[in-house]
ZAMARGU-4260 file (C-alpha; in steps of 0.2 Angstrom, whole numbers, plus 5000, padded with zeros to 4 digits):
<rodrens>
0) 5000/5000/5000 | 5007/5017/4995 | 5010/5030/5009 | 4999/5047/5007 | 5010/5062/5009
5) 5006/5081/5007 | 5017/5091/4995 | 5017/5109/4993 | 5021/5121/4979 | 5020/5140/4974
10) 5023/5152/4960 | 5039/5162/4958 | 5032/5177/4968 | 5023/5167/4981 | 5006/5174/4978
15) 4999/5157/4973 | 5002/5142/4984 | 4995/5124/4983 | 4996/5107/4991 | 4992/5090/4985
20) 4992/5072/4991 | 5003/5059/4984 | 5003/5046/4978 | 5004/5055/4961 | 4998/5047/4945
25) 5015/5050/4936 | 5026/5063/4929 | 5033/5066/4911 | 5041/5078/4900 | 5030/5087/4887
30) 5038/5094/4871 | 5021/5100/4863 | 5023/5117/4854 | 5010/5124/4866 | 5020/5119/4882
35) 5036/5127/4873 | 5027/5143/4870 | 5018/5144/4887 | 5035/5141/4897 | 5047/5148/4885
40) 5057/5132/4885 | 5061/5117/4875 | 5049/5106/4885 | 5040/5106/4902 | 5040/5093/4916
45) 5023/5089/4923 | 5017/5079/4937 | 4999/5072/4937 | 4989/5071/4953 | 4971/5068/4958
50) 4962/5084/4958 | 4951/5079/4972 | 4967/5079/4983 | 4974/5096/4976 | 4970/5112/4984
55) 4974/5130/4981 | 4980/5137/4998 | 4984/5155/4994 | 4980/5167/4980 | 4965/5158/4971
60) 4960/5176/4966 | 4977/5179/4958 | 4976/5164/4946 | 4973/5167/4928 | 4965/5153/4917
65) 4968/5152/4899 | 4959/5141/4887 | 4974/5136/4876 | 4965/5124/4865 | 4947/5117/4864
70) 4952/5103/4877 | 4965/5111/4888 | 4965/5125/4901 | 4982/5131/4908 | 4983/5142/4924
75) 4996/5154/4929 | 5000/5167/4942 | 4993/5184/4937 | 5007/5193/4946 | 5023/5184/4941
80) 5017/5174/4927 | 5023/5157/4933 | 5014/5144/4923 | 5008/5131/4935 | 4993/5120/4931
85) 4985/5111/4916 | 4968/5104/4915 | 4964/5092/4901 | 4945/5090/4899 | 4946/5071/4895
90) 4956/5067/4911 | 4942/5066/4924 | 4949/5070/4942 | 4967/5074/4936 | 4976/5090/4936
95) 4994/5092/4930 | 5006/5103/4940 | 5023/5110/4933 | 5036/5100/4943 | 5048/5115/4944
100) 5034/5124/4955 | 5034/5110/4968 | 5044/5112/4985 | 5054/5096/4988 | 5055/5078/4981
105) 5040/5070/4971 | 5036/5052/4974 | 5038/5046/4956 | 5051/5052/4943 | 5047/5056/4925
110) 5044/5041/4914 | 5044/5048/4897 | 5044/5061/4884 | 5027/5066/4876 | 5025/5074/4859
115) 5043/5070/4857 | 5041/5072/4838 | 5037/5090/4841 | 5052/5094/4851 | 5063/5110/4848
120) 5077/5106/4836 | 5089/5114/4847 | 5084/5102/4862 | 5096/5088/4867 | 5088/5073/4876
125) 5101/5062/4883 | 5091/5050/4894 | 5084/5033/4891 | 5066/5037/4895 | 5053/5031/4883
130) 5048/5043/4869 | 5030/5045/4863 | 5023/5056/4848 | 5010/5055/4835 | 4994/5065/4835
135) 4990/5061/4853 | 5008/5063/4858 | 5006/5047/4868 | 5010/5035/4853 | 5026/5025/4855
140) 5039/5031/4843
</rodrens>
């Protein structure tokens, strides 16, 4: 049986803080072009957790929600701009959190690279994690 722990996180300026329960669902690196643009980086690392075990503990009124596609809402701090959360309509009771905004160690390491065929050409990936792509970003390459 997995142990339940509480992990916390926040945005860059500290105006928004959150907590969530582990065990997490999993973590992975996303190379989709929307993540690249939203984070100004070659890819972003997300951790998926149960939404019913997630809570904003500070700054709910500061969070800005942006509908980046017909099925995805991204949330960020309206003060410092930290991109923190992602909700996929088809994933019931799941919220994705940017790993870089979490304080401390997570319970499961990233397991793969998603939308890998969309990766920025200047990005070097030198690990042995599984790589996925295709239309859904989750098809084995």
